[in-house]
C-alpha positions in Angstrom: -0.4 -0.3 -0.1 1.8 3.4 -0.7 2.1 5.9 1.8 0.4 9.7 1.2 3.3 11.5 -0.2 4.1 8.8 -2.7 0.6 9.4 -4.4 1.2 12.9 -4.4 3.4 12.9 -7.9 4.4 16.6 -8.0 6.0 17.3 -4.6 5.0 21.1 -5.4 1.5 20.1 -4.4 2.5 19.0 -0.8 2.2 22.8 0.0 -1.6 22.3 -0.4 -2.0 19.6 2.2 -3.8 20.6 5.1 -6.1 19.0 7.5 -9.7 17.7 7.1 -10.7 20.4 9.4 -9.0 23.1 7.8 -10.2 22.0 4.4 -14.3 22.2 6.0 -13.7 25.9 6.8 -13.2 27.0 3.4 -16.9 26.0 2.6 -19.6 28.5 3.4 -23.3 28.9 4.2 -25.3 29.0 0.6 -22.8 27.4 -1.6 -23.5 24.1 -4.2 -21.0 21.6 -3.5 -20.2 18.6 -6.3 -18.8 15.3 -5.1 -17.2 12.2 -5.9 -18.8 8.8 -5.1 -21.4 6.0 -6.3 -23.2 3.5 -4.6 -21.5 4.4 -1.5 -17.9 3.8 -3.0 -15.2 6.2 -3.9 -16.9 9.3 -1.8 -15.4 11.9 0.2 -15.5 11.2 4.3 -13.0 13.1 6.3 -14.2 16.8 5.0 -17.5 16.4 5.0 -17.6 14.8 8.4 -15.7 17.9 9.5 -18.6 20.2 8.0 -21.1 18.5 10.0 -19.5 19.4 13.2 -19.4 22.7 12.4 -22.9 22.6 12.0 -23.3 20.8 15.5 -21.3 23.4 17.0 -23.7 26.1 15.7 -22.8 27.5 12.5 -25.1 28.0 10.1 -24.3 26.3 7.3 -26.9 25.1 4.4 -25.5 23.4 1.3 -26.8 21.8 -2.3 -25.7 18.3 -2.5 -24.7 17.1 -5.7 -23.4 13.5 -6.2 -23.0 10.5 -8.5 -25.5 8.6 -6.7 -25.7 7.0 -3.4 -22.8 8.0 -0.6 -21.9 7.0 2.4 -23.3 8.1 6.3 -20.0 10.0 6.5 -21.5 12.2 3.5 -25.2 12.1 3.1 -26.2 11.0 6.8 -23.5 13.3 8.8 -24.8 16.2 6.5 -28.4 15.9 7.1 -28.4 14.6 10.4 -26.5 18.4 11.0 -29.4 19.7 9.5 -26.6 21.2 6.6 -28.0 19.6 3.4 -30.8 21.8 2.1 -31.1 20.8 -1.6 -30.1 17.5 -2.7 -29.5 15.9 -6.2 -29.9 12.9 -8.2 -30.1 10.3 -5.5 -29.8 8.8 -2.0 -30.5 5.3 0.2 -29.4 6.5 3.5 -32.2 6.9 6.1 -31.4 10.4 7.6 -31.2 11.8 4.3 -34.9 9.9 3.1 -36.4 11.2 6.1 -35.3 14.8 5.7 -36.4 14.5 2.4 -40.3 13.0 3.6 -40.1 15.6 6.2 -39.6 18.7 3.7 -36.8 19.2 5.2 -34.5 18.7 2.1 -35.4 19.7 -1.3 -34.4 16.9 -3.3 -35.0 16.4 -7.4 -35.1 13.0 -8.2 -33.2 12.8 -11.7 -32.3 10.5 -14.4 -28.4 9.8 -13.8 -27.7 10.4 -17.6 -28.9 13.8 -17.0 -26.9 15.3 -14.1 -23.5 15.3 -15.3 -25.3 17.2 -18.0 -26.7 19.5 -15.8 -23.5 20.4 -14.6 -22.1 21.0 -17.1 -24.8 23.2 -18.8 -24.9 25.1 -15.6 -28.2 24.5 -15.0 -27.5 23.9 -11.2 -25.7 27.1 -11.2 -22.4 27.7 -9.8 -20.6 25.1 -8.6 -18.2 26.3 -5.8 -16.4 23.1 -4.7 -16.0 20.0 -5.9 -15.1 17.7 -2.8 -13.6 14.6 -4.2 -11.6 11.2 -2.9 -8.7 10.2 -5.1 -6.1 7.4 -5.3 -3.3 9.8 -6.5 -2.6 13.1 -8.0 -0.5 13.3 -11.4 2.3 15.6 -11.9 0.0 18.2 -13.9 -2.6 17.9 -11.5 -4.4 15.2 -13.0 -6.6 12.9 -10.4 -7.1 9.7 -10.3 -10.1 8.4 -8.6 -11.0 5.5 -6.3 -13.6 2.9 -6.8 -16.1 4.9 -8.6 -16.3 7.6 -10.9 -19.9 9.3 -11.1 -20.0 13.0 -11.9 -16.5 13.2 -10.8 -15.1 14.5 -13.7 -18.2 17.2 -14.6 -17.4 18.2 -10.7 -13.6 19.1 -11.0 -14.0 20.8 -14.5 -17.0 23.2 -13.5 -16.1 23.6 -9.6 -14.4 27.2 -8.8 -12.1 25.4 -6.5 -11.1 21.5 -5.6 -10.6 19.8 -2.3 -9.2 16.4 -3.0 -9.2 13.9 -0.3 -6.3 11.4 -1.1 -7.4 8.2 0.3 -4.4 5.8 1.4 -6.9 3.1 2.3 -7.4 2.4 -1.5 -5.5 0.1 -3.1 -3.0 1.4 -5.7 -4.0 -1.8 -8.2 -7.0 0.4 -9.1 -5.2 2.8 -10.9 -5.9 2.0 -14.5 -9.2 0.8 -14.4 -10.9 4.5 -15.2 -11.2 5.5 -18.5 -12.2 8.8 -18.2 -14.1 10.7 -21.7 -16.2 13.9 -21.5 -18.1 14.5 -24.0 -18.6 18.7 -25.7 -21.8 20.6 -25.4 -24.3 20.8 -28.5 -23.7 21.9 -31.1 -20.1 20.0 -31.4 -21.0 16.9 -29.4 -19.5 13.8 -31.2 -20.5 10.3 -31.2 -19.3 8.2 -28.3 -16.8 5.9 -30.2 -17.6 2.9 -27.7 -18.8 0.1 -30.1 -18.0 -3.2 -27.7 -18.1 -2.8 -23.7 -14.8 -3.4 -22.9 -13.5 -0.5 -25.5 -11.4 2.1 -23.9 -11.7 5.7 -25.5 -10.0 7.7 -22.7 -7.5 8.2 -19.9 -6.9 6.8 -16.8 -7.0 10.0 -14.4 -9.2 12.9 -14.4 -7.6 16.2 -16.0 -7.4 19.2 -13.1 -6.4 23.0 -13.5 -3.7 22.9 -10.7 -4.5 26.5 -9.7 -8.2 24.7 -8.6 -6.6 22.7 -5.8 -7.1 24.6 -3.1 -6.8 21.5 -0.4 -5.1 18.1 0.0 -6.5 16.2 3.0 -5.5 12.6 4.0 -7.5 10.0 4.6 -7.7 6.5 5.5 -11.6 5.9 6.1 -12.9 2.7 3.8 -16.1 2.5 1.7 -19.1 1.9 4.0 -20.7 -0.4 2.0 -24.1 -1.9 2.4 -24.5 -5.9 3.1 -26.7 -7.4 0.7 -29.3 -9.8 2.0 -29.5 -13.4 1.4 -30.5 -15.0 -2.0 -33.8 -15.9 -1.0 -36.1 -18.8 -2.7 -38.0 -15.9 -4.2 -34.9 -14.3 -6.0 -33.9 -17.7 -6.8 -37.2 -17.9 -8.6 -37.2 -14.7 -10.2 -33.6 -16.1 -11.5 -34.8 -19.4 -12.9 -37.9 -17.6 -14.8 -35.5 -14.7 -16.7 -32.7 -17.5 -17.6 -35.7 -19.7 -19.4 -36.6 -16.6 -21.0 -32.7 -16.0 -22.4 -32.9 -19.6 -23.5 -36.1 -19.4 -25.3 -34.9 -15.7 -26.7 -31.7 -17.5 -28.0 -33.5 -20.6 -29.2 -36.1 -17.8 -31.2 -32.6 -16.1 -32.7 -33.7 -12.6 -30.8 -30.8 -12.8 -28.8 -27.1 -14.5 -29.5 -25.7 -17.6 -27.5 -23.3 -15.1 -25.6 -26.4 -12.9 -25.2 -26.2 -9.1 -25.3 -24.3 -6.6 -22.9 -26.1 -7.1 -19.4 -27.6 -4.4 -17.2 -28.6 -4.6 -13.5 -29.8 -2.1 -10.9 -28.4 -2.4 -7.4 -29.3 -4.5 -4.5 -30.4 -8.3 -3.2 -33.0 -8.9 -6.3 -30.8 -7.5 -8.9 -27.7 -9.3 -7.4 -29.4 -12.9 -7.5 -30.6 -12.3 -10.8 -27.1 -12.1 -12.2 -26.2 -14.9 -9.8 -28.2 -17.1 -11.6 -25.9 -16.6 -14.6 -23.4 -18.5 -12.9 -24.6 -22.2 -12.8 -26.2 -20.9 -16.6 -25.1 -22.3 -19.7 -24.1 -19.3 -20.6 -20.7 -17.7 -21.2 -18.4 -15.4 -23.1 -21.0 -12.6 -21.2 -20.2 -9.1 -21.3 -21.7 -6.1 -19.3 -22.6 -2.6 -19.5 -24.2 -1.2 -16.4 -23.5 0.9 -13.8 -22.9 -0.8 -10.9 -19.9 -4.1 -10.4 -21.8 -6.2 -7.5 -21.2 -9.3 -5.4 -22.6 -11.8 -8.5 -20.2 -9.9 -11.3 -16.8 -10.8 -9.1 -18.8 -14.7 -8.9 -19.4 -14.5 -13.3 -15.6 -13.0 -13.5 -14.1 -15.9 -11.1 -16.2 -18.3 -13.0 -15.1 -17.2 -16.5 -18.3 -16.4 -17.7 -17.8 -12.6 -18.3 -14.8 -11.5 -20.3 -15.6 -7.7 -19.5 -17.5 -5.6 -17.0 -18.1 -1.8 -17.9 -19.4 0.4 -15.0 -19.1 3.6 -13.2 -18.6 1.5 -10.0 -17.6 -0.9 -7.9 -20.0 -1.2 -5.6 -19.7 -4.3 -3.2 -21.5 -6.1 -0.3 -19.3 -5.7 3.4 -17.9 -9.1 2.5 -17.8 -8.2 -1.2 -15.2 -5.1 -0.6 -12.9 -7.4 1.5 -12.9 -9.7 -1.7 -12.6 -6.9 -4.1 -9.7 -5.7 -2.2 -7.6 -8.7 -1.4 -7.9 -9.4 -5.6 -8.1 -6.2 -7.0 -5.4 -7.0 -9.4 -7.5 -9.4 -10.8 -10.9 -7.9 -10.8 -9.6 -4.7 -12.5 -8.5 -6.8 -15.1 -11.8 -7.4 -16.4 -13.5 -4.4 -15.3 -13.5 -0.8 -16.8 -15.1 2.2 -14.5 -16.4 5.0 -17.0 -17.9 8.5 -16.0 -21.4 8.0 -15.2 -22.3 10.1 -18.0 -20.9 7.7 -20.4 -21.6 4.5 -18.4 -25.1 5.6 -18.2 -25.2 7.0 -21.9 -28.5 6.4 -23.8 -26.9 6.5 -27.1 -24.2 3.8 -25.9 -27.1 1.8 -24.1 -28.8 1.4 -27.2 -25.9 1.3 -29.7 -24.6 -1.7 -27.7 -28.2 -3.3 -27.5 -27.7 -3.4 -23.4 -30.2 -5.8 -21.9 -31.6 -3.6 -19.5 -32.7 -5.6 -15.7 -33.9 -3.1 -12.8 -36.3 -3.7 -9.7 -39.5 -2.5 -8.9 -41.7 -1.3 -6.0 -44.9 -2.0 -7.8 -45.7 -2.4 -11.2 -49.7 -2.3 -12.8 -51.7 -4.5 -14.6 -50.7 -2.2 -17.9 -46.8 -2.4 -17.3 -45.9 1.2 -15.4 -43.5 0.8 -12.8 -43.3 2.8 -9.6 -39.7 2.1 -8.6 -39.3 5.4 -6.2 -42.4 6.3 -4.3 -44.2 3.9 -1.2 -47.7 4.7 -1.9 -47.3 7.4 -4.1 -45.8 10.1 -2.0 -42.9 8.8 0.2 -39.4 8.8 -1.3 -37.4 5.5 -0.8 -34.1 6.4 -2.9 -34.8 7.7 -6.2 -35.1 6.8 -9.9 -31.1 6.1 -10.1 -30.2 4.7 -13.5 -33.0 2.7 -14.3 -34.9 4.8 -16.9 -31.4 5.8 -18.8 -31.4 2.1 -19.5 -35.0 1.4 -19.6 -35.4 3.5 -22.4 -32.9 3.1 -24.2 -32.3 -0.8 -23.6 -32.8 -3.9 -26.5 -34.9 -5.8 -24.1 -35.8 -4.1 -20.7 -36.9 -6.2 -17.8 -38.5 -5.0 -14.3 -38.3 -7.6 -11.4 -40.4 -7.6 -7.9 -41.2 -9.8 -5.7 -45.2 -10.3 -6.0 -46.3 -9.3 -2.5 -45.0 -7.0 0.0 -45.7 -6.6 3.9 -45.9 -10.2 4.5 -48.4 -10.4 2.1 -50.2 -7.1 2.8 -49.4 -5.4 0.4 -49.9 -6.8 -3.6 -46.8 -5.4 -5.7 -49.1 -6.0 -9.0 -51.4 -3.2 -8.5 -54.4 -1.6 -10.7 -53.1 1.4 -11.2 -49.6 2.2 -9.8 -49.5 5.5 -7.5 -46.3 6.8 -8.9 -45.2 6.4 -12.4 -41.7 5.9 -12.8 -41.3 4.3 -16.1 -44.4 3.9 -18.6 -46.1 1.0 -20.5 -44.6 2.4 -23.7 -40.6 1.2 -22.1 -41.4 -2.3 -20.0 -40.9 -5.3 -22.4 -41.2 -8.0 -19.8 -42.2 -8.0 -15.7 -40.8 -10.8 -14.0 -41.9 -11.9 -10.2 -41.4 -15.1 -8.3 -44.7 -16.5 -9.7 -43.6 -16.1 -13.0 -42.9 -13.9 -16.1 -45.0 -12.0 -18.4 -43.5 -11.0 -22.1 -45.3 -8.0 -22.7 -44.2 -6.9 -26.1 -46.3 -6.6 -29.3 -49.4 -6.7 -26.4 -52.2 -4.0 -26.6 -53.0 -2.7 -23.1 -56.0 -5.5 -22.0 -53.8 -8.4 -23.0 -50.9 -6.9 -20.9 -53.6 -6.8 -18.3 -54.0 -10.6 -18.7 -50.9 -11.9 -19.3 -49.7 -9.6 -16.2 -52.4 -10.9 -13.9 -52.2 -14.5 -14.9 -48.4 -14.6 -14.8 -47.1 -12.4 -11.8 -49.8 -11.7 -9.5 -49.9 -13.6 -6.1 -52.6 -16.0 -5.8 -54.0 -14.4 -3.2 -54.6 -11.0 -5.2 -55.1 -12.8 -8.4 -58.8 -12.9 -7.9 -59.2 -9.6 -7.0 -57.1 -8.2 -10.0 -59.0 -10.4 -12.5 -62.5 -9.0 -11.0 -61.2 -5.8 -11.1 -60.3 -5.9 -15.1 -63.4 -7.8 -15.6 -65.7 -5.0 -14.6 -63.7 -2.1 -16.0 -64.0 -3.7 -19.2 -67.5 -3.1 -18.9 -67.1 0.6 -18.9 -67.7 2.8 -22.1 -64.0 2.9 -23.3 -62.0 -0.4 -24.2 -58.7 0.5 -25.2 -57.1 0.9 -21.5 -60.3 -0.1 -18.9 -59.9 1.2 -15.5 -62.0 2.3 -12.7 -60.4 5.4 -11.3 -61.7 5.2 -8.2 -61.4 1.7 -7.3 -58.0 1.9 -8.9 -56.7 4.2 -6.2 -58.8 2.4 -3.7 -56.2 -0.4 -3.4 -53.7 2.2 -2.0 -56.2 4.1 0.2 -57.1 0.6 1.8 -53.8 -0.3 2.7 -53.3 3.2 4.5 -56.1 2.7 6.0 -56.1 -0.9 7.3 -52.6 -1.4 6.2 -53.8 -4.8 3.9 -54.9 -4.5 0.3 -56.7 -7.4 1.1 -60.5 -7.1 1.5 -61.3 -7.9 4.9 
């Protein structure tokens, strides 16, 4: 493990080394801060903790915080608990941040992740006062080598007035070389992104930075506070089996090649289980073009199933982090970490023919998906990058367990309480009960297919009764009894169950 000074390759930069507390004093009330970090990997830790201390000691500090995606407790949690975060973009998973959003203390705008780098570049967020980023090393010309994620780090550094770097000595130097940093121009000068295969490298291994922007370099050895992944339960295994069977049928029908197409998978236990199902499958020579590289991706690499995995972040579990750090050179040789502008870019996803697999909170009988809001108004995490791939994938698959809250909630409903992905973008819905292929079906046909194949037996009669009575109305294309559709959610809010008592 290289020491702190060795990672600063221009010794003139040693004059900019200060404590985290002194760096935090540079941050003033009302500023907009953009940071590194994506699903909590590669985010700054020491400086945000010191900013939170200032607020806890009575200083007035309110900030707009922009990250790549979710970040760890030292950033999102500490600033939310201290009342520092006043406005937040674009995605979070931390409970104190979530509570602040839902009780109105934090103004939150949920966004497609591919839009965030553009918003920074276009000035839509206003001026970026500081970029606070975690780094592996600083090159002689000021170029910054990222750690376990890239996210919006290139755009943050490019557009910020000033840059604070946390040089994290807990991150292994074997990470250097895994990154591929490429940034697009603003319209009307934008060019096609020259990626034709998931493993294509088109940029540099570091992020360019004007040395004069760097105002502080802080030593840190705080490791990423990654999240545990839940065990792969029987429902998740069943969902994975349905998808594997579907893939085999698609290959047999000539709609997919034998090694499939580049895979994208969202974050979390179900997504991890779906990819895990490929380990014991007959599929080989797989590639991935995704956001996050999770534990199951390491399994696929170790099994010789995946030749290359492209993402913007290593997102392992607690156990997976130990595995990653202990075998970084091995995994890095199969992986590429890109800016999320590129990992999530609609143009690239469309050209490569990505198979998009993401999770839903609920799906309605016509195929609309709610990925973000519990009962329509309580923000859970956010949209993330699911829409980037859903709208542009070769195949778009949504998974969910058919019930929640010990069976008191059906995840298949007449009408979702919040729409993140419309019926026009959703090709396949999968629960542990089965798989519904919706391609080419009319709304009425989709409704029957989803109910029959995906709904839990406890709710299937209620859903069939609903659609049959709705079809008796005047308009037959997308039949609905609006009041009754909404009553499913009202029933749960009133009694704690969607079931008719």
